[in-house]
N, C-alpha and C positions, 0 to 999 in steps of 0.2 A: 501495501501500500505507500503510495506517495506523499511526500509532505516534508514536515520538520525531522530527521535522523536523529536519532540518540546514540551514545555510547555500547555497545555488547559487550560484556565481559559473563565470564565464569561466574555461578553465584559461590557463598559458601557461608560457614554459619553466622558470621556476623552480618549478614542478608534475614537471617531468619526471620526475623518479626515482617519487616518490612513484606516478605515474599508471603509468608503467613495472613496479612492485613490482606493483602494481593488476589490472592487463589480464593479466598473467603470473600469476597466479595458474590461469587459465585457459587459456593461453597459441593452444591451438588454437582456442577461441570466437571468442579478442578479434583472429587473425588479422588482420580490415582494420581498426578501427580502429591494432592494435601498425603495419603497415605503413604506414597515411596517417600515422600520428605521423610515423613514422620519417622517411618518404619525403617529406613537407609540411610538418610543423611547424607551427606554432601561428599564425601572420601571412598565408596566403593568403588572399587573397578568396574563395575556394572551401569554406574549411574552417574550423571553427570546433569547440572542444569547450567543455562546462559537465561540472562534478562537483560536485555536490553534497559536504560535508563535515560530519562529525557527532562528537562526543567521540570516536571511536576510528579516526578518519582516513577518510578517501576511502571513500564507500558505493557512489554511483554515478557513470555516466560518458556525456552523452549527444557523438555528433561527428555533425558534418553536414559531407556532403561535398556540394558541390552543391546538390540538390534533396532529395539523400536523407539518409537519418538511420540510424544503427546505436545501440543500447543496450545496456546491461548494469551489475546489479547482485547480486552475490550474496545478498543480503539486503533488508529490508525500505530502501524509498527514497520519497520525497518525489513522491508520482507527478501533485498539482495543483502542481505548481513545475514540475514536465519537460513538463507539458501545457502550461501557460502557454508556453512558450518555442515546443514544434511548433506552437502555433498564430497563434505572429506570424509561421510561413512558412505555413501552408497549414492548412483546417481538415482534409484529405484526404493529412495525411503518405505518405507512402514512407519506412515503416519496417521498421528488421529487426531480427533479435537472438536469443539464445537463447529456445526457445519459448514456457517457463515465464514469463521474464521480461518478455516484449512485449506478451503478452498482457493482462497485466494493464491496459494502455491499451486493450482496447473495452472496459472501464466506465468511461472519461474520457468529462468530461462536454465535449463541443463538439468530439470528434473523431468522424470517419467512415471508417471502412474497408471501402471496396467489392468490395477483390479479397484474399484471403487463398491463401499455398502455404504450406505445411508441408509440410520433405523430412527426410529420414533425415539425421545429418551423423557423419561418421568421419572415424578419424583412425587413422593410422598409424607405430608409433614404431621404432627403431630396429632389438628383439628381435622385431618381429614381420613383420619381412618374409623369405620362403622365400628369394626366386629372385635373379639375381647379372642386374649391368649385360649388356646384348644386344650386341655388338661389332657388330652388323651392322643395329643404331638409332642414326639418327644425329641430333646435336642440331645443330637450326635455326641459319641465321644470317638477316641483311636480303633473302639474298639468296634465302633460300628459301620465300620467306612467298607470293607469288603463287600457287603451286604448292602448297603448303598450304590456302590459302582455295580454290583451285580445287575441292579433294576437298570441303571442309568445307560447298561451297555445293549438292554433291549431297547433303546429309545433311538431309531432311524436319525434324528436330527442331528445327533450328539457324536462327538468323533473324540470317542477315548481312547486315547493313545499309551503308550507302556509309560507306568510310570505315576500316573493318574490318584492309582491310590495312595500312593505316597508324598505328592505332590498335596490330597486336600487333610493326610493326616496332619500333615505339617500344619496347613492354616488352622487347622482345631488346636495341635501342639502351642502356637504361638500367637494367637485368636486374630488373626490379619481375617478369618475366615469363621463362621459358624454355616452348621446345619441341621436341618430339622427334616423328621420322616413320621411318616403313620403306619402301623401295621397293623396288616391284619390277615388270618388264616393262616399263621404264622412265618411271614416273609415281609419287607419293607414294597411298600404300593404305591408310596407316593414318597415326593420330597421335595423340597425346596432349601438352597444355601445362599451364604453372602460373601464378598470377595473383597479386595481391595477397601478392608476397614481401617477407618481412620477415627479422629475425635470427635467428630462432625458429622460425617455420614457414610455409608454402605452400597456396596452394588445388589441386586439380587439377581441370582444366574442357577442355575443346573435347576429349574423346576422341569418335573416330570412326575407322569403317573404311570402307573400299568394298564397294556392296555385293555386289557380286564376289567379294570377299576377306573376306565375313565366315565366323566360323566356322572361324577357325586361328588363333587364340589370338594374333593379329598386334598387335592395341590392347592387350592383356595386355601384351606384348612390351615395348611403347613409357611402358607405365605401370608397368611396374616399373623400367626401365631410369631415367626421370626420378623416383620417388619414394630410391631406391637412392644418385642422386647427393647428392640434397635431405636424406638422412639421415646420408652421409658427410660433407658440410659440418653438422651437426648441426640439422638440419631437422626437425620433424615436419609429415608430408605429410596433409594438410587433405581430405574431397569432399563433397560434396553428390549424393544421388543419393535417385530415388520408385520406382524402377521393380526388383522384388522380383527379377528376375533378376542385371539387374546388382548389386545387392546380394550375392548370393550368391557371381558374380566378386570384387568386391572382398575379401569375408572371404574367400575362397581363397588371395586375395593378400598378404592380411594383416591388412587394413585393420578396425577395431573400431568398433562402434556408438557415439558419446561423446553422444546429444542427440536433440533435433530443434530446426532454423532456422526459424522464419517470416517471410515476408516480406508488405506488406502494399504494395501497389502500387496 
Protein backbone atom coordinates (compact mmCIF):
# COMPACT_ATOMS: atom_id res chain seq x y z
CA UNK A 1 0.00 0.00 0.00
CA UNK A 2 1.37 3.39 -0.96
CA UNK A 3 1.79 6.48 1.13
CA UNK A 4 4.11 7.21 4.01
CA UNK A 5 6.60 4.41 4.66
CA UNK A 6 8.12 3.72 8.02
CA UNK A 7 11.03 1.78 9.39
CA UNK A 8 10.80 -2.02 9.41
CA UNK A 9 12.88 -3.91 11.95
CA UNK A 10 12.86 -7.12 13.94
CA UNK A 11 10.91 -7.08 17.18
CA UNK A 12 12.20 -8.14 20.59
CA UNK A 13 11.10 -8.21 24.22
CA UNK A 14 11.45 -4.45 24.51
CA UNK A 15 8.62 -4.10 21.98
CA UNK A 16 6.33 -6.57 23.74
CA UNK A 17 3.95 -4.15 25.45
CA UNK A 18 3.53 -2.04 22.32
CA UNK A 19 3.06 -5.14 20.17
CA UNK A 20 0.37 -6.63 22.41
CA UNK A 21 -1.52 -3.32 22.54
CA UNK A 22 -1.35 -3.17 18.74
CA UNK A 23 -2.50 -6.77 18.17
CA UNK A 24 -5.29 -6.57 20.73
CA UNK A 25 -7.04 -3.91 18.69
CA UNK A 26 -8.46 -7.00 16.96
CA UNK A 27 -7.70 -9.84 19.40
CA UNK A 28 -9.64 -12.52 17.55
CA UNK A 29 -8.15 -11.78 14.13
CA UNK A 30 -4.70 -11.76 15.73
CA UNK A 31 -5.07 -14.82 17.93
CA UNK A 32 -2.33 -16.74 16.09
CA UNK A 33 0.20 -13.96 16.53
CA UNK A 34 -0.75 -13.33 20.15
CA UNK A 35 -0.55 -17.04 20.98
CA UNK A 36 2.76 -17.59 19.21
CA UNK A 37 4.38 -14.61 20.92
CA UNK A 38 3.08 -15.64 24.34
CA UNK A 39 4.18 -19.25 23.85
CA UNK A 40 7.48 -18.91 21.97
CA UNK A 41 8.72 -15.36 22.47
CA UNK A 42 11.18 -13.54 20.22
CA UNK A 43 14.32 -15.68 20.07
CA UNK A 44 13.24 -19.19 19.05
CA UNK A 45 14.87 -20.43 15.88
CA UNK A 46 11.58 -21.18 14.18
CA UNK A 47 9.86 -17.84 14.91
CA UNK A 48 10.63 -14.24 14.02
CA UNK A 49 8.65 -10.99 14.04
CA UNK A 50 9.11 -7.77 12.12
CA UNK A 51 7.30 -4.49 12.76
CA UNK A 52 6.89 -1.34 10.72
CA UNK A 53 7.12 1.82 12.82
CA UNK A 54 5.72 5.17 11.72
CA UNK A 55 5.27 8.50 13.47
CA UNK A 56 2.07 7.16 15.05
CA UNK A 57 3.78 4.04 16.39
CA UNK A 58 3.54 0.44 15.26
CA UNK A 59 1.74 0.18 11.90
CA UNK A 60 2.21 -3.43 10.71
CA UNK A 61 3.53 -6.78 11.91
CA UNK A 62 4.80 -9.85 10.07
CA UNK A 63 5.33 -13.14 11.94
CA UNK A 64 7.25 -16.15 10.66
CA UNK A 65 6.43 -19.47 12.27
CA UNK A 66 8.63 -22.13 10.62
CA UNK A 67 7.78 -21.76 6.88
CA UNK A 68 4.46 -19.97 7.42
CA UNK A 69 3.79 -16.24 7.73
CA UNK A 70 0.97 -14.23 9.29
CA UNK A 71 0.55 -10.52 8.56
CA UNK A 72 -1.50 -7.74 10.13
CA UNK A 73 -1.83 -4.01 9.41
CA UNK A 74 -4.99 -2.04 10.19
CA UNK A 75 -3.98 0.75 7.77
CA UNK A 76 -1.30 1.63 5.23
CA UNK A 77 1.94 -0.34 5.27
CA UNK A 78 5.20 -0.67 3.34
CA UNK A 79 4.28 -3.51 1.00
CA UNK A 80 7.63 -3.39 -0.80
CA UNK A 81 9.53 -3.68 2.46
CA UNK A 82 7.54 -6.67 3.70
CA UNK A 83 7.65 -8.28 0.25
CA UNK A 84 11.42 -8.14 0.43
CA UNK A 85 11.37 -10.00 3.75
CA UNK A 86 9.02 -12.66 2.40
CA UNK A 87 11.19 -13.17 -0.70
CA UNK A 88 14.26 -13.94 1.41
CA UNK A 89 12.44 -17.12 2.43
CA UNK A 90 10.38 -17.99 -0.66
CA UNK A 91 8.92 -16.50 -3.83
CA UNK A 92 5.80 -18.53 -3.05
CA UNK A 93 5.32 -17.92 0.67
CA UNK A 94 2.68 -19.54 2.83
CA UNK A 95 0.93 -16.37 3.94
CA UNK A 96 -2.30 -15.81 5.83
CA UNK A 97 -4.24 -13.04 7.50
CA UNK A 98 -7.32 -10.87 7.40
CA UNK A 99 -8.50 -11.01 3.80
CA UNK A 100 -8.60 -7.32 2.93
CA UNK A 101 -5.08 -6.88 4.30
CA UNK A 102 -3.06 -9.80 2.93
CA UNK A 103 -4.70 -9.70 -0.50
CA UNK A 104 -2.65 -6.56 -1.21
CA UNK A 105 0.35 -8.90 -1.58
CA UNK A 106 -1.22 -10.41 -4.71
CA UNK A 107 0.02 -7.35 -6.62
CA UNK A 108 3.49 -7.41 -5.07
CA UNK A 109 6.34 -7.83 -7.53
CA UNK A 110 8.27 -11.08 -7.25
CA UNK A 111 5.70 -13.07 -5.26
CA UNK A 112 3.51 -15.89 -6.57
CA UNK A 113 0.51 -17.48 -4.90
CA UNK A 114 -0.61 -20.72 -6.53
CA UNK A 115 -3.38 -21.69 -4.15
CA UNK A 116 -5.75 -19.32 -2.36
CA UNK A 117 -8.38 -20.22 0.20
CA UNK A 118 -10.86 -17.78 1.74
CA UNK A 119 -12.96 -18.71 4.76
CA UNK A 120 -15.44 -16.94 6.98
CA UNK A 121 -14.02 -15.85 10.33
CA UNK A 122 -16.51 -15.95 13.21
CA UNK A 123 -16.30 -14.97 16.87
CA UNK A 124 -18.33 -15.66 20.01
CA UNK A 125 -18.28 -13.38 23.05
CA UNK A 126 -19.78 -13.91 26.47
CA UNK A 127 -23.03 -12.07 25.72
CA UNK A 128 -23.71 -14.16 22.59
CA UNK A 129 -23.66 -17.77 23.81
CA UNK A 130 -27.14 -19.04 24.69
CA UNK A 131 -26.19 -22.55 25.81
CA UNK A 132 -24.78 -23.85 29.07
CA UNK A 133 -22.10 -26.37 29.92
CA UNK A 134 -23.28 -29.95 29.27
CA UNK A 135 -22.40 -32.31 32.14
CA UNK A 136 -22.37 -35.27 29.72
CA UNK A 137 -19.61 -33.72 27.62
CA UNK A 138 -16.18 -34.75 28.89
CA UNK A 139 -12.92 -32.85 28.82
CA UNK A 140 -10.18 -34.98 27.30
CA UNK A 141 -6.85 -35.85 28.86
CA UNK A 142 -3.82 -37.25 27.07
CA UNK A 143 -5.12 -40.76 27.79
CA UNK A 144 -8.21 -40.08 25.62
CA UNK A 145 -6.30 -38.97 22.52
CA UNK A 146 -6.15 -42.32 20.71
CA UNK A 147 -9.93 -42.80 20.89
CA UNK A 148 -10.61 -39.27 19.71
CA UNK A 149 -8.21 -39.54 16.79
CA UNK A 150 -9.84 -42.87 15.88
CA UNK A 151 -13.06 -40.88 15.34
CA UNK A 152 -11.32 -38.13 13.38
CA UNK A 153 -9.80 -40.69 11.01
CA UNK A 154 -13.32 -41.68 9.94
CA UNK A 155 -14.10 -38.14 8.75
CA UNK A 156 -13.35 -37.65 5.04
CA UNK A 157 -12.74 -33.90 5.40
CA UNK A 158 -9.86 -34.37 7.84
CA UNK A 159 -6.30 -35.13 6.80
CA UNK A 160 -4.94 -36.93 9.87
CA UNK A 161 -1.25 -37.39 9.28
CA UNK A 162 1.42 -39.32 11.11
CA UNK A 163 2.20 -37.83 14.50
CA UNK A 164 -1.23 -36.23 14.95
CA UNK A 165 -1.81 -38.09 18.22
CA UNK A 166 1.38 -36.78 19.78
CA UNK A 167 0.68 -33.20 18.64
CA UNK A 168 -2.80 -33.33 20.17
CA UNK A 169 -1.46 -34.82 23.39
CA UNK A 170 1.21 -32.11 23.57
CA UNK A 171 -1.41 -29.37 23.23
CA UNK A 172 -3.35 -30.89 26.10
CA UNK A 173 -0.20 -31.05 28.23
CA UNK A 174 1.02 -27.52 27.54
CA UNK A 175 -2.54 -26.11 27.56
CA UNK A 176 -2.23 -24.46 24.14
CA UNK A 177 -5.40 -26.36 23.27
CA UNK A 178 -8.14 -28.50 24.79
CA UNK A 179 -10.53 -31.17 23.52
CA UNK A 180 -14.05 -32.15 24.56
CA UNK A 181 -15.92 -35.25 23.54
CA UNK A 182 -19.23 -37.07 23.82
CA UNK A 183 -19.22 -40.79 24.46
CA UNK A 184 -22.03 -43.21 23.58
CA UNK A 185 -22.23 -46.97 23.19
CA UNK A 186 -18.72 -47.25 24.61
CA UNK A 187 -17.02 -45.06 21.98
CA UNK A 188 -16.29 -41.43 21.21
CA UNK A 189 -18.96 -40.25 18.77
CA UNK A 190 -18.50 -36.45 18.76
CA UNK A 191 -15.72 -34.03 19.57
CA UNK A 192 -14.53 -30.43 19.35
CA UNK A 193 -11.14 -28.92 20.15
CA UNK A 194 -9.41 -25.59 20.56
CA UNK A 195 -5.98 -24.58 19.35
CA UNK A 196 -3.77 -21.50 19.39
CA UNK A 197 -5.06 -20.61 22.85
CA UNK A 198 -3.69 -17.41 24.30
CA UNK A 199 -4.58 -15.03 27.10
CA UNK A 200 -7.59 -13.57 25.30
CA UNK A 201 -8.80 -15.95 22.56
CA UNK A 202 -8.77 -19.47 21.10
CA UNK A 203 -9.60 -21.11 17.77
CA UNK A 204 -12.20 -23.89 17.59
CA UNK A 205 -11.08 -26.79 15.36
CA UNK A 206 -11.61 -30.51 14.69
CA UNK A 207 -15.39 -30.47 15.14
CA UNK A 208 -16.61 -33.94 14.21
CA UNK A 209 -19.44 -36.43 14.66
CA UNK A 210 -19.41 -40.11 13.76
CA UNK A 211 -21.50 -40.69 10.64
CA UNK A 212 -23.88 -43.01 12.53
CA UNK A 213 -24.65 -40.38 15.19
CA UNK A 214 -25.18 -37.23 13.15
CA UNK A 215 -28.11 -34.77 13.33
CA UNK A 216 -28.50 -35.30 17.06
CA UNK A 217 -26.72 -32.12 18.09
CA UNK A 218 -23.84 -33.99 19.75
CA UNK A 219 -21.01 -31.93 18.22
CA UNK A 220 -22.95 -28.77 19.04
CA UNK A 221 -23.06 -29.84 22.69
CA UNK A 222 -19.28 -30.31 22.60
CA UNK A 223 -18.78 -26.86 21.04
CA UNK A 224 -21.08 -25.09 23.50
CA UNK A 225 -19.35 -26.69 26.48
CA UNK A 226 -15.91 -25.86 25.11
CA UNK A 227 -16.87 -22.28 24.29
CA UNK A 228 -18.58 -21.78 27.65
CA UNK A 229 -15.39 -22.81 29.46
CA UNK A 230 -13.31 -20.45 27.29
CA UNK A 231 -15.67 -17.55 27.90
CA UNK A 232 -15.69 -18.21 31.64
CA UNK A 233 -11.90 -17.72 31.49
CA UNK A 234 -12.32 -14.40 29.68
CA UNK A 235 -11.33 -15.74 26.25
CA UNK A 236 -13.13 -15.10 22.97
CA UNK A 237 -13.89 -18.21 20.91
CA UNK A 238 -13.17 -18.04 17.17
CA UNK A 239 -13.54 -20.36 14.21
CA UNK A 240 -13.20 -20.63 10.45
CA UNK A 241 -15.94 -22.06 8.26
CA UNK A 242 -16.81 -22.15 4.56
CA UNK A 243 -19.90 -24.35 4.62
CA UNK A 244 -23.14 -22.31 4.71
CA UNK A 245 -24.94 -25.04 6.67
CA UNK A 246 -22.17 -25.01 9.27
CA UNK A 247 -22.41 -21.23 9.37
CA UNK A 248 -26.10 -21.39 10.26
CA UNK A 249 -25.35 -23.82 13.10
CA UNK A 250 -22.56 -21.63 14.45
CA UNK A 251 -24.75 -18.52 14.33
CA UNK A 252 -27.47 -20.38 16.21
CA UNK A 253 -24.92 -21.24 18.91
CA UNK A 254 -23.92 -17.59 19.23
CA UNK A 255 -21.07 -16.98 16.76
CA UNK A 256 -21.06 -13.88 14.60
CA UNK A 257 -19.11 -13.30 11.39
CA UNK A 258 -16.43 -10.64 11.84
CA UNK A 259 -14.66 -10.92 8.47
CA UNK A 260 -12.79 -13.21 6.11
CA UNK A 261 -9.45 -14.98 6.47
CA UNK A 262 -7.25 -15.64 3.44
CA UNK A 263 -4.60 -18.35 3.23
CA UNK A 264 -2.06 -18.77 0.46
CA UNK A 265 -0.37 -22.18 0.31
